[in-house]
Backbone as a ProteinNet text record, in pm:
[ID]
protein_1_A
[PRIMARY]
MKKKMKIRKAQVKTASELLDVKYGKVGTDERHRFQESAHLFYISEMLKEARKDANLTQAELAERVGTRKSYISKIENGKGNITLQTLIKIFETGLHKKVGITIS
[TERTIARY]
5335.4	5464.7	5588.6	5682.4	5826.1	5835.9	5921.4	5932.5	6097.7	6094.9	6209.1	6262.7	6411.5	6520.6	6553.3	6558.4	6613.1	6777	6880.3	7052.6	7079.3	7174.2	7235.6	7344.2	7362.2	7475.9	7599.3	7664.5	7768.4	7779.8	7668	7634.7	7687.1	7635.4	7620.2	7719.3	7821.1	8008.5	8002.6	7908.7	7927	7768	7784.2	7641.1	7550.8	7652.1	7587.4	7524.2	7556.1	7485.3	7391.1	7404.9	7245.2	7181.4	7170.1	7064.1	6993.9	7099.3	7047.5	6986.3	7038	6901.7	6760.2	6779.1	6659.8	6568.6	6632.7	6564.6	6604.1	6639	6646	6775.9	6847.8	6946.7	6890.9	7047.1	7030.5	6922.8	6805.1	6725.3	6620.3	6601.5	6463.1	6341.1	6249	6143.1	6146.4	6175.3	6137	6286.7	6422.2	6520.7	6538.7	6503.7	6454.9	6371.9	6220.1	6170.1	6253.7	6287.1	6448.3	6496.9	6601.5	6647.6	6645.2	6472.5	6433.6	6423.2	6359.4	6320.6	6456.8	6565.9	6695.9	6729.1	6724.7	6773.3	6669.9	6533	6481.3	6493.3	6545.4	6621.2	6726.2	6800.7	6960.9	6911.6	6805.7	6789.3	6734.8	6628.6	6576.9	6680.5	6770.9	6834.9	6945.6	6955.4	7095.7	7030.3	6858	6785.2	6788.9	6729.3	6749.2	6842.1	6976.6	7149.6	7157.8	7138.2	7183.8	7084.8	6945.9	6838.6	6936.1	6907.9	6985.6	7100.3	7201	7353.1	7264.8	7208.8	7178.4	7103.1	7080.2	6993	6883.7	6786.6	6671	6555.7	6428.8	6334.3	6289.6	6189.9	6079.6	6028	5944	5892.6	5960.8	6076.6	6191.7	6228.5	6298.1	6316.7	6168.1	6084.4	5956.1	5955.9	5925.7	5924.7	6034.6	6103.3	6312.6	6258.5	6191	6118	5997.7	5925	5786.6	5687.3	5727.5	5617.4	5568.6	5519.4	5487.6	5535.4	5580	5612.1	5634.5	5468.5	5428.4	5459.1	5500.7	5552	5724.3	5809.1	5937	5928.7	5811.5	5851.2	5809.9	5725.9	5688.4	5840.4	5909.9	6058.5	6098.2	6180	6282.7	6205	6075.5	6054.2	6011.1	6096.8	6054.4	5937.7	5867.2	5726.4	5692.9	5757	5702.8	5782.7	5682.3	5759.7	5795.2	5897.7	5999	6042.9	6069.8	6073.2	6270.1	6298.4	6464.3	6401.7	6358.2	6361.9	6357.3	6246.3	6161.6	6330	6408.5	6518.7	6615.8	6628.5	6762.9	6693.3	6587.9	6526.3	6550.6	6515.7	6516.1	6670.2	6763.2	6929.9	6972.6	6954	7022.7	6983	6851	6795.2	6734.4	6692.3	6664.9	6814.2	6895	7010	7132.4	7128.7	7260.4	7343.8	7354.4	7401.9	7395.1	7502.7	7533.2	7447.8	7413.7	7343.4	7428.4	7479.7	7610.1	7490.1	7514.2	7457.4	7540.1	7552.3	7621.3	7515.3	7569.4	7490.3	7575.4	7577.8	7701.3	7654.1
-3939.5	-4062.1	-4089.5	-4084.4	-4084.3	-4234.3	-4232.5	-4348.4	-4439.5	-4496.3	-4593.9	-4599.5	-4577.1	-4591.1	-4731.5	-4821.9	-4941	-4949.9	-4971.3	-4934.1	-5077.1	-5116.3	-5221.6	-5246.6	-5329.6	-5315.7	-5287.7	-5297.3	-5203.7	-5087.2	-5056.3	-4842.4	-4790.1	-4892.4	-4831.1	-4901	-4811.9	-4855.5	-4822.9	-4734.6	-4719.3	-4775.3	-4732.2	-4768.4	-4599.3	-4502.5	-4366.1	-4388.9	-4407.5	-4414.3	-4500	-4603.2	-4718.8	-4622.8	-4573.7	-4511.8	-4403.7	-4341.6	-4235.1	-4279.5	-4368.6	-4448.6	-4483.3	-4603	-4605.7	-4507.2	-4426.1	-4357.8	-4178.1	-4144.7	-4042	-3961.2	-3850.2	-3723.4	-3750.6	-3695.2	-3618.2	-3512.5	-3503.6	-3378.4	-3388.7	-3503.1	-3516.1	-3558.4	-3562.2	-3596.1	-3769.7	-3849.4	-3991.1	-4040.5	-3947.3	-4001.8	-3928.2	-3811.8	-3773	-3913.6	-3920.5	-4062.4	-4181.4	-4218.3	-4297.9	-4331.1	-4225.9	-4181.3	-4211.1	-4166.2	-4143.8	-4265.4	-4380	-4504.8	-4569.8	-4531.2	-4611.8	-4563.5	-4464.6	-4407.2	-4478.2	-4478.8	-4595.5	-4703.9	-4742.1	-4936.9	-4917.1	-4796.8	-4839.6	-4786.1	-4731.4	-4713.5	-4842.3	-4853.7	-5003.7	-5127.8	-5123.9	-5252.9	-5236.5	-5100.6	-5054.8	-5078.5	-5015.4	-5086.1	-5213.4	-5295.7	-5453.2	-5538.8	-5443.7	-5509.8	-5507.4	-5365.9	-5323.9	-5356.3	-5412.3	-5478.9	-5612.5	-5703.8	-5814.8	-5850.8	-5760.7	-5753.8	-5707	-5673.5	-5619.8	-5753.5	-5862.1	-5936.5	-5909.6	-5835.4	-5791.5	-5823.2	-5864.8	-5870.4	-5750.3	-5733.6	-5607.8	-5551.2	-5651.1	-5585.2	-5571.9	-5654.4	-5561.9	-5442.6	-5396.5	-5264.4	-5185.2	-5198.1	-5139.9	-5079.6	-5168.3	-5145.5	-5093.5	-5051.2	-4967	-4813.5	-4770.8	-4674.1	-4614.3	-4727	-4653.9	-4636.3	-4767.8	-4742.1	-4898.5	-4939.7	-5080.1	-5158.6	-5279.1	-5354.3	-5335.1	-5327.2	-5275.9	-5199.3	-5077.8	-4959.7	-4973.5	-5033.6	-5102.9	-5208.1	-5255.3	-5372.5	-5280.1	-5191	-5110.3	-5019.7	-4986.7	-4928	-5039.7	-5131.1	-5250.1	-5283.9	-5270.5	-5284.5	-5208.8	-5109	-4984.8	-4900.4	-4924.4	-4877.2	-4767.4	-4735.1	-4659.7	-4501.7	-4433.9	-4259.6	-4217.4	-4222.6	-4206.7	-4063.3	-3999.7	-3850.5	-3856	-3777.3	-3776.7	-3776.3	-3742.4	-3739.3	-3872.6	-3923.6	-4073.6	-4175.9	-4167.4	-4235	-4221	-4117.5	-4069.6	-4156.3	-4157.7	-4230.8	-4367	-4443.4	-4567.8	-4614.1	-4549	-4585.1	-4574.6	-4449.6	-4415.5	-4483.7	-4471.4	-4511.4	-4678.4	-4681.6	-4855.6	-4944.4	-4852.8	-4981.5	-4915.8	-4820.3	-4769.3	-4732.9	-4665.7	-4661.7	-4496	-4433	-4297.5	-4264.3	-4177.3	-4134.2	-4011.5	-4001.3	-3886	-3915	-3766.7	-3722.1	-3614.2	-3698.6	-3622.8	-3564.7	-3441.4	-3356.3	-3304.7	-3361.5	-3331.9	-3271.7
1073	1159.3	1040.1	1145.8	1037.9	985.5	911.8	843.4	912.3	976	991.6	854.1	922.2	796.8	809	701.3	731.4	685.2	851.9	858.5	830.7	768.4	736.1	854.8	899.1	1051.1	976.5	897.9	854.8	866.9	827.3	886.1	980.8	1133	1263.4	1310.7	1383.4	1404.9	1506.3	1613.1	1799	1828.4	1979.6	2048.1	2037	1997.8	2013.1	1877.9	1779	1642.1	1632.1	1690.8	1694	1762.5	1924.8	1955.1	1866.2	1757.2	1691.6	1587.9	1547	1462.5	1503	1619.3	1698.4	1764.5	1808.6	1898.7	1866.2	1729.4	1706.1	1790.5	1732.6	1794.2	1954.1	1991.1	2150.5	2130.6	2200.7	2195.5	2137.9	2091.5	2009.4	2122	2125.1	2230.7	2233	2124.4	2137.5	2229.6	2147	2223.9	2388.7	2449.3	2600.5	2650.6	2573.5	2644.1	2698.9	2569.4	2564.8	2696.2	2705.8	2806.9	2948.3	2967	3099.4	3129.9	3016.4	3090.6	3111.5	3039.9	3048.5	3222.2	3237.3	3397.7	3480.2	3470	3560.6	3551.2	3429.1	3486.3	3511.8	3533.9	3597.6	3739.5	3799.9	3933.4	3973	3871.4	3963.3	3975.9	3878.7	3892.6	4021.2	4045.4	4157.5	4269.7	4327.6	4412.9	4457.3	4339.9	4360.5	4403.5	4320.6	4366.4	4536.6	4569.4	4653.5	4782.6	4759.1	4874.1	4901.8	4770.8	4795.6	4845.2	4841.8	4903.3	5042.6	5061.8	5216.6	5287.3	5202.8	5252.9	5293.6	5254.5	5300.5	5160.6	5221.9	5160.5	5092.6	4997.7	4984.8	5092	5123.7	5291.9	5378.1	5419.2	5496.5	5497.5	5348.8	5319.6	5317.3	5260.1	5292.9	5429.4	5524.6	5652.7	5694.9	5677.7	5701.9	5701.5	5572.1	5495.6	5510.3	5571.6	5581.1	5506	5394.3	5258.2	5263.1	5121.6	5105	5052.9	5061.8	4956.2	4869.1	4802.6	4671	4587.2	4679.1	4612	4581.4	4701	4675	4559.2	4493.7	4391.9	4254.1	4266.6	4175.4	4083	4178.1	4202	4106	4171.7	4128.6	3966.3	3947.6	3806.7	3750.2	3776.8	3654.9	3639.1	3729.1	3712.9	3800.3	3858.7	3984.8	3939.5	3969.2	3967.8	4093.9	4080.8	4234.3	4262.4	4372.5	4380.9	4432.7	4398.9	4465.6	4586	4632.3	4826.9	4919.9	4806.9	4837.1	4785.8	4664	4635.4	4796.5	4799.7	4887.9	5032.9	5076.8	5204.2	5162.7	5073.9	5037.8	5052.1	4986.3	4984.3	5144.2	5180.8	5291.8	5410.2	5418.7	5567.9	5598	5423.3	5463.2	5388.6	5316.7	5283.9	5318.6	5405.1	5502.2	5389.4	5239.3	5113	5098.3	5104.6	5034.4	4894.4	4859.8	4760.8	4680.6	4559.9	4570.8	4377.5	4330.5	4217.2	4114.7	4003.9	3926.5	3761.5	3750.7	3685.2	3563.3	3424.4	3339.7	3208.1
[MASK]
++++++++++++++++++++++++++++++++++++++++++++++++++++++++++++++++++++++++++++++++++++++++++++++++++++++++

């Protein structure tokens, strides 16, 4: 088990440095797990906002895309494991939004 370093606030000057201290450097397993969780959170928040902007309930969105309300709820709460195909279907078919992907 690795020992957590005690870092004073004055030593951390950027968000990137804070992430390095808290979750390890980019490329480490711990940082990778954190980044995956962060991406799921971002997707869940985008879905929730887009659904609300469209004045749809979770049940109405689920009906549009042929799934269950519980699945939409899981995704919006960052608990569901979603495929790219399903994500695109929810946004494009259910919410009439275009999905763009950037890889850097």
